[in-house]
C-alpha positions as CSV (number, residue, x, y, z in Angstrom):
1,M,0.0,0.0,-0.1
2,I,1.4,3.4,-0.9
3,S,1.5,6.1,1.7
4,S,-0.9,8.9,1.5
5,D,2.0,11.4,2.0
6,V,3.6,10.4,-1.2
7,I,0.7,10.7,-3.4
8,R,-1.2,13.5,-1.8
9,G,-0.5,16.2,-4.4
10,Y,-2.0,14.0,-7.1
11,N,-5.4,13.2,-5.4
12,D,-6.9,16.0,-7.4
13,T,-5.4,14.7,-10.7
14,M,-6.8,11.2,-10.0
15,I,-10.4,12.6,-9.4
16,L,-10.2,14.9,-12.5
17,F,-9.0,11.9,-14.6
18,L,-12.0,9.8,-13.5
19,L,-14.4,12.8,-14.3
20,L,-13.0,13.1,-17.8
21,H,-15.0,9.9,-18.5
22,G,-18.2,11.4,-17.2
23,D,-20.0,12.6,-14.1
24,S,-19.6,10.5,-11.0
25,Y,-20.3,10.4,-7.3
26,G,-17.9,9.9,-4.3
27,Y,-18.4,6.4,-3.6
28,E,-17.9,5.4,-7.3
29,I,-14.9,7.6,-7.5
30,S,-13.3,6.0,-4.4
31,K,-14.1,2.5,-5.6
32,N,-12.6,3.3,-9.1
33,I,-9.3,4.6,-7.5
34,K,-9.1,1.4,-5.3
35,E,-9.7,-0.9,-8.3
36,M,-7.5,1.0,-10.8
37,T,-4.6,0.8,-8.3
38,S,-5.3,-2.8,-7.4
39,E,-5.9,-1.6,-3.9
40,K,-2.3,-0.2,-3.6
41,Y,-3.9,3.2,-2.9
42,I,-7.2,3.7,-1.0
43,M,-8.4,7.2,-0.8
44,K,-9.9,7.9,2.6
45,E,-13.4,9.5,2.5
46,T,-12.2,12.6,4.3
47,T,-9.5,13.1,1.8
48,L,-11.9,12.6,-1.1
49,Y,-14.5,15.1,0.2
50,S,-12.0,17.8,1.0
51,A,-10.6,17.3,-2.5
52,F,-14.1,17.8,-3.9
53,S,-14.5,20.9,-1.8
54,R,-11.2,22.3,-2.9
55,L,-11.8,21.4,-6.7
56,E,-15.2,23.0,-6.6
57,K,-14.0,26.1,-4.8
58,N,-11.3,26.5,-7.5
59,G,-13.9,26.1,-10.3
60,Y,-12.4,22.7,-11.5
61,I,-15.6,20.8,-10.9
62,S,-19.2,21.4,-10.2
63,S,-21.8,19.4,-8.3
64,Y,-25.3,18.7,-8.6
65,S,-28.0,16.3,-6.9
66,G,-28.6,13.2,-8.7
67,D,-30.9,10.2,-8.0
68,E,-32.1,9.2,-4.7
69,T,-30.8,6.1,-3.3
70,N,-31.8,4.6,0.1
71,G,-33.7,7.7,0.8
72,K,-30.7,10.1,0.3
73,R,-29.8,12.2,-2.8
74,R,-26.4,11.5,-4.4
75,T,-24.2,14.3,-5.1
76,Y,-22.7,14.1,-8.5
77,Y,-19.4,15.8,-9.7
78,K,-18.8,17.1,-13.2
79,L,-15.4,18.4,-14.7
80,T,-15.5,22.0,-15.9
81,N,-13.4,23.5,-18.8
82,E,-11.2,25.1,-16.1
83,G,-10.8,21.5,-14.6
84,L,-9.7,20.0,-17.9
85,I,-7.1,22.8,-18.2
86,Y,-5.9,22.2,-14.7
87,Y,-5.8,18.5,-15.3
88,K,-3.5,18.9,-18.4
89,E,-1.3,21.2,-16.3
90,K,-1.0,18.6,-13.5
91,C,-0.1,15.9,-16.1
92,Q,2.7,18.1,-17.5
93,E,3.9,18.9,-13.9
94,W,4.0,15.0,-13.2
95,Q,6.2,14.3,-16.2
96,I,8.7,16.9,-14.9
97,T,8.4,15.6,-11.4
98,K,8.9,12.0,-12.4
99,E,12.0,13.0,-14.6
100,V,13.6,14.7,-11.5
101,V,12.8,11.9,-9.0
102,D,13.8,9.3,-11.5
103,K,17.4,10.8,-11.4
104,F,17.7,9.8,-7.8
105,I,16.0,6.4,-7.8
106,K,18.2,3.6,-8.9
107,E,18.1,-0.2,-8.6
108,M,20.8,-1.3,-6.1
């Protein structure tokens, strides 16, 4: 399992990636992250919802109420145009970060 400290700066990027493929809600996004990483990274609920709040505040996603399940309405999240631009910037940043860190990671 990967430490949340290592990946913290890219939680937003993972969420935005999943929203590239369509609107979604918290549990589904969390489940997809867990599955896509083969359970090597599990995003905690508090981390997920604070990311939603930050992303929405910055205009990268918007939210709306969706279908009712078990008596409660789901909140769905949607990628905005600003979010797509931010996602692309974070992808470029990752390439540079990876290039720099790879200089110091060697098989022994």
